[in-house]
C-alpha positions in Angstrom: 0.0 0.0 0.0 1.2 3.5 -0.9 1.7 5.9 2.0 0.1 9.3 1.2 1.3 12.5 2.8 -0.8 13.3 5.9 -1.6 16.7 4.5 -3.1 15.2 1.3 -5.3 12.9 3.4 -6.3 15.8 5.6 -7.2 18.0 2.6 -9.3 15.3 0.9 -11.1 14.3 4.1 -11.8 18.0 5.0 -13.3 18.6 1.5 -15.4 15.5 1.6 -16.7 16.4 5.0 -17.6 19.8 3.7 -19.9 18.3 1.1 -17.4 18.6 -1.7 -17.6 16.0 -4.4 -14.1 14.9 -5.3 -13.0 12.2 -7.8 -9.8 11.0 -9.2 -9.9 11.2 -13.0 -7.0 9.6 -14.8 -3.9 10.9 -13.2 -5.6 14.1 -12.0 -8.7 14.9 -10.0 -11.7 17.1 -10.0 -13.5 19.0 -7.3 -17.2 19.7 -7.5 -17.6 22.5 -5.0 -21.0 22.8 -3.3 -23.1 25.8 -4.2 -25.1 26.2 -0.9 -24.0 27.9 2.2 -22.3 27.3 4.6 -20.5 24.5 2.7 -19.3 26.7 -0.2 -17.6 29.1 2.2 -16.1 26.2 4.2 -14.7 24.7 1.0 -13.2 28.0 -0.2 -11.6 28.5 3.3 -10.1 24.9 3.2 -8.6 25.4 -0.2 -7.3 28.9 0.6 -5.7 27.7 3.9 -4.2 24.6 2.2 -2.5 26.8 -0.4 -0.8 25.6 -3.6 -1.6 22.0 -4.5 -0.5 21.8 -8.1 2.6 19.8 -7.1 0.4 17.3 -5.3 -2.0 16.3 -8.1 -0.7 12.7 -8.4 -0.8 12.2 -4.6 -4.3 13.6 -4.3 -5.5 11.5 -7.2 -3.8 8.4 -5.8 -5.4 8.9 -2.4 -8.9 9.4 -4.0 -8.4 6.2 -5.9 -7.3 4.3 -2.8 -10.6 5.3 -1.1 -12.7 4.3 -4.1 -13.4 7.8 -5.4 -12.3 7.4 -9.0 -13.8 7.6 -12.4 -12.4 5.2 -15.1 -11.2 7.0 -18.2 -10.9 5.0 -21.4 -8.2 6.5 -23.6 -8.0 5.5 -27.3 -4.7 4.2 -28.4 
């Protein structure tokens, strides 16, 4: 089993707890932010406080896959 950075786990779990819909897609991920309050404000605060995450795309995607939150992508050859 791959060990994921604790910060990545904390980010994903915080966003999921805030009613954010997150999925690994291929080697990346997508975040479906909630529209309603107070969840939307909570999600924005979590993302702002976490800071830059571009360098963690593969780790976030990998963690989402490990918890069953992935969407299979069929890529033509």
